[in-house]
C-alpha positions in Angstrom: -27.8 94.0 -63.4 -27.7 97.9 -63.0 -30.4 98.7 -60.8 -31.6 95.3 -59.5 -30.0 92.3 -57.7 -30.9 88.8 -58.3 -32.2 88.2 -54.7 -34.8 90.9 -55.5 -36.0 88.9 -58.4 -38.9 86.8 -56.9 -40.7 90.2 -56.3 -39.9 92.5 -59.0 -40.1 89.6 -61.7 -44.0 89.7 -61.3 -44.7 93.6 -62.3 -41.6 95.7 -63.0 -41.2 96.7 -66.6 -37.9 98.0 -65.6 -36.8 95.1 -63.8 -37.1 93.3 -67.0 -35.8 96.2 -69.3 -32.5 96.0 -67.0 -32.7 92.3 -66.9 -32.3 92.0 -70.6 -30.4 94.3 -71.4 -27.5 94.8 -68.5 -27.9 91.0 -67.0 -25.3 88.5 -67.2 -25.7 85.0 -67.7 -28.7 83.2 -69.5 -30.8 82.8 -65.8 -30.2 78.8 -65.5 -28.4 79.4 -61.8 -31.6 81.5 -60.6 -34.0 79.0 -62.0 -31.7 76.3 -60.1 -31.9 78.3 -56.8 -35.9 78.9 -57.1 -36.4 75.1 -58.0 -34.0 74.0 -54.9 -36.9 75.7 -52.7 -39.7 74.0 -54.9 -38.0 70.7 -54.7 -36.8 71.1 -51.1 -40.6 71.7 -49.9 -41.9 68.6 -51.6 -39.2 66.9 -50.4 -39.9 67.7 -46.9 -43.5 67.1 -47.3 -42.7 63.8 -48.5 -40.3 63.0 -45.7 -42.9 63.9 -43.2 -45.7 61.8 -45.0 -43.1 58.9 -44.7 -42.2 59.6 -41.1 -46.0 59.5 -40.1 -46.2 56.6 -41.8 -43.7 54.7 -40.3 -45.3 55.8 -36.6 -48.2 55.0 -37.9 -47.9 51.8 -39.6 -44.3 50.8 -38.5 -45.6 48.9 -35.6 -48.0 46.7 -37.4 -44.9 45.8 -39.1 -42.9 45.3 -36.3 -45.1 42.9 -34.6 -44.9 40.4 -38.1 -41.1 40.8 -38.6 -39.2 38.1 -37.4 -35.9 38.3 -34.9 -33.5 38.3 -37.6 -29.6 38.1 -37.1 -26.8 38.2 -39.6 -23.7 36.7 -39.1 -20.9 35.7 -41.5 -23.2 36.8 -44.7 -25.9 34.7 -43.8 -29.2 35.4 -42.2 -31.3 33.6 -39.5 -34.6 34.1 -37.8 -36.9 33.1 -35.4 -39.5 31.6 -37.9 -40.1 28.9 -40.5 -39.4 29.5 -43.7 -41.5 30.8 -45.9 -42.6 33.5 -43.7 -44.6 36.8 -44.6 -45.5 39.6 -43.6 -48.6 41.1 -44.4 -50.1 44.8 -45.5 -52.2 46.1 -42.9 -54.8 47.4 -45.3 -55.3 44.8 -48.1 -53.9 41.8 -45.9 -52.2 40.8 -48.9 -48.1 39.6 -48.3 -45.7 42.7 -48.9 -42.3 41.0 -47.8 -41.2 37.3 -47.5 -38.7 35.7 -45.3 -36.7 32.7 -46.9 -33.9 31.3 -45.2 -34.4 27.5 -46.5 -34.4 28.4 -50.1 -38.1 27.3 -50.6 -38.5 30.1 -53.5 -36.3 27.8 -55.6 -37.5 28.5 -59.5 -40.3 30.9 -58.7 -40.2 34.5 -59.1 -41.6 37.3 -56.8 -44.7 37.9 -58.5 -45.6 34.0 -58.2 -45.1 34.7 -54.3 -47.0 37.7 -54.7 -44.5 39.8 -52.7 -42.7 43.0 -53.7 -39.5 42.1 -51.6 -38.1 38.6 -50.4 -35.4 38.4 -47.9 -33.1 35.3 -48.2 -30.7 34.1 -45.9 -27.9 35.6 -48.5 -29.5 39.2 -49.0 -32.7 41.3 -49.8 -34.3 40.7 -53.5 -36.7 43.7 -54.7 -39.3 43.4 -57.8 -37.8 46.3 -59.1 -37.4 45.2 -63.0 -33.7 44.1 -62.2 -33.8 40.2 -63.8 -31.2 38.0 -64.8 -31.4 36.3 -68.2 -33.8 33.7 -66.8 -36.0 36.1 -65.6 -35.5 35.7 -62.0 -35.3 39.0 -59.9 -31.4 39.7 -58.6 -30.2 40.6 -55.3 -30.1 44.5 -54.5 -28.2 43.7 -51.2 -25.9 41.2 -50.4 -25.5 40.4 -46.4 -21.8 39.6 -47.0 -21.5 43.5 -46.8 -23.8 44.1 -43.9 -21.3 42.7 -41.1 -22.8 41.2 -38.0 -26.1 42.6 -36.8 -29.5 41.5 -35.0 -32.7 42.9 -35.5 -35.8 42.8 -33.6 -38.9 44.9 -32.7 -37.2 48.0 -31.1 -34.5 48.0 -34.0 -36.7 47.8 -36.9 -38.8 50.4 -35.8 -35.5 52.8 -35.1 -34.4 51.7 -38.4 -37.7 52.7 -40.0 -38.0 56.1 -38.6 -34.2 56.7 -39.4 -35.1 55.5 -43.1 -37.6 57.9 -42.8 -35.6 60.6 -42.1 -33.6 60.1 -44.7 -36.2 59.7 -47.3 -36.1 64.1 -47.7 -32.6 63.8 -49.0 -32.7 61.3 -51.4 -36.1 63.0 -52.8 -34.1 66.0 -53.2 -31.4 64.3 -55.1 -33.5 62.9 -57.5 -36.3 65.7 -58.0 -33.8 68.4 -58.4 -31.8 67.2 -61.5 -34.9 66.6 -64.0 -37.0 69.5 -62.9 -34.1 71.5 -63.6 -33.6 69.9 -66.9 -37.3 70.4 -67.4 -37.3 73.9 -66.8 -34.3 75.0 -68.8 -36.2 73.3 -71.8 -39.5 75.2 -71.3 -37.0 78.3 -71.0 -35.7 77.6 -74.4 -38.8 77.1 -75.8 -40.2 80.2 -74.3 -37.5 82.1 -75.6 -38.6 81.0 -79.4 -41.7 83.0 -78.8 -39.4 86.0 -77.4 -37.6 86.1 -80.1 -40.5 86.0 -82.3 -41.9 89.3 -80.6 -38.8 91.0 -80.6 -38.3 90.6 -84.5 -42.3 91.9 -85.2 -42.1 94.7 -83.2 -38.0 95.5 -83.8 -36.9 95.4 -80.0 -32.7 95.8 -80.1 -32.4 93.2 -77.6 -30.1 90.2 -78.0 -31.2 86.4 -77.9 -29.2 85.8 -74.9 -31.3 88.6 -73.2 -34.3 87.0 -74.4 -33.6 83.5 -73.1 -32.4 85.4 -69.7 -35.9 86.9 -69.6 -37.7 83.5 -70.3 -35.6 81.9 -67.5 -37.0 84.4 -65.1 -40.3 84.1 -66.6 -40.0 80.3 -65.8 -39.1 80.9 -62.6 -42.3 82.7 -61.9 -44.1 80.0 -62.9 -42.3 77.8 -60.1 -42.7 80.7 -57.7 -46.6 80.1 -58.4 -46.0 76.3 -57.8 -44.2 76.9 -54.4 -47.1 78.9 -53.2 -49.6 76.6 -54.3 -47.7 74.1 -52.2 -47.7 76.1 -49.0 -51.4 77.6 -49.0 -54.1 75.0 -47.1 -56.6 73.3 -49.6 -59.0 76.1 -48.5 -58.6 79.9 -48.3 -61.6 81.8 -46.6 -63.9 78.6 -47.8 -62.8 78.6 -51.2 -61.7 75.1 -52.4 -58.4 75.2 -54.4 -58.4 71.5 -55.8 -59.4 72.6 -59.2 -56.6 75.2 -59.2 -54.8 72.6 -58.0 -55.5 70.3 -61.1 -54.8 73.0 -63.5 -51.5 74.2 -61.9 -49.3 73.0 -64.6 -51.2 74.6 -67.2 -51.5 77.7 -65.0 -47.5 77.7 -65.0 -47.2 77.3 -68.3 -49.5 80.1 -69.4 -47.5 82.3 -66.6 -44.2 81.6 -68.0 -45.3 82.3 -71.4 -47.3 85.8 -70.5 -44.1 86.7 -68.6 -41.8 86.0 -71.9 -43.9 88.4 -73.7 -43.9 90.8 -70.9 -40.5 90.9 -70.5 -39.5 91.1 -73.8 -41.9 94.0 -74.7 -40.8 96.3 -71.6 -37.0 96.3 -73.7 -39.0 98.1 -75.9 -37.1 101.4 -75.8 -39.2 105.0 -75.7 -37.7 106.2 -79.2 -38.5 102.5 -80.7 -41.8 102.9 -79.3 -43.0 106.2 -80.4 -41.4 105.3 -83.8 -43.7 102.1 -84.2 -46.6 104.2 -83.1 -45.9 106.9 -86.0 -45.6 103.8 -88.4 -49.1 102.4 -87.3 -50.6 105.7 -87.4 -49.1 106.4 -91.0 -50.8 103.2 -92.4 -54.2 104.5 -91.1 
C-alpha cells in the first residue's frame, strides 16, 4: 500500500474508505498473512485463558487428587505402587472413578468403559479412552513406561507435574487452535470475495479479483478483532449484560465481515466512475 502500513489496518479498516481504496489498488498479496497475525492474537488470548483455567483447576482440585494417587515407582519399564490393584482415583464432584491403577493385570478382558474410567495406569504404561482401539476393541497404550526411564512419584511430585503440565497447556492449545482457525477464516475470505466480485461487476468497479480477495481478508480480520474485544471485555459493562451478545457473536462476526467486504470494494469506485453511474441512473429516470 502507498498511504498506509499493514500495522495500521486494525484501526483504519473499520472506517476509512481511503484505506480500502489503497488496499484494493496498491496492496500486495491477498491478506492471508494479515489474517494469520490477527488470528494469532485471538487464539493467543483464548489459549492463555484456557491455561489460566487449567492452572486454577490444578491448584483447586489437584490436592484432592494428590491425596488419592498412590506412590508410584517406575523402574526398568515396570510400574509398582503402594496400593493393591485395582485402585481407583475418584472425581471430587461426581465421586465417580476417573483413573484406575492396575499392576496385577486384573482388568484383563475388560474395556475401560466396563471399568467406568477414562484412563488406566498399568504396570507397563498408560491407556486412555480416546477411541484408539485395537482389532478386538480394546484401548491401546498411549505411553509405554519403557521410555520413561527410572522415576518415582509421590504427592508432592504429582502436584509439581500437574502444575507444570498446566503451564504447557497454552502452548499446546495454541498449536492446535491456530491452524484450523486460519483455514476457516481463509475459507470465509474466499466466500465473501464472491459477494465483492458480484458487487464490483454490478456497479462497474475497476478492481481486480486479487484486490477484492485482499479486501475481504481484511474485512474478515475486522470480524476477528470484534471477537478479540469480546474476549477481553468483562461479562458486564456499566451493568449491561453481554450474555446475548456473546451468544450471537459468531453471527455478528459473519455480518461484520460481509458488510466490510462490500464497504471495502465499493470504496474502490473511482470518482469518475461514480459520476458516470449517477448520470446513467438519472438518464433512466
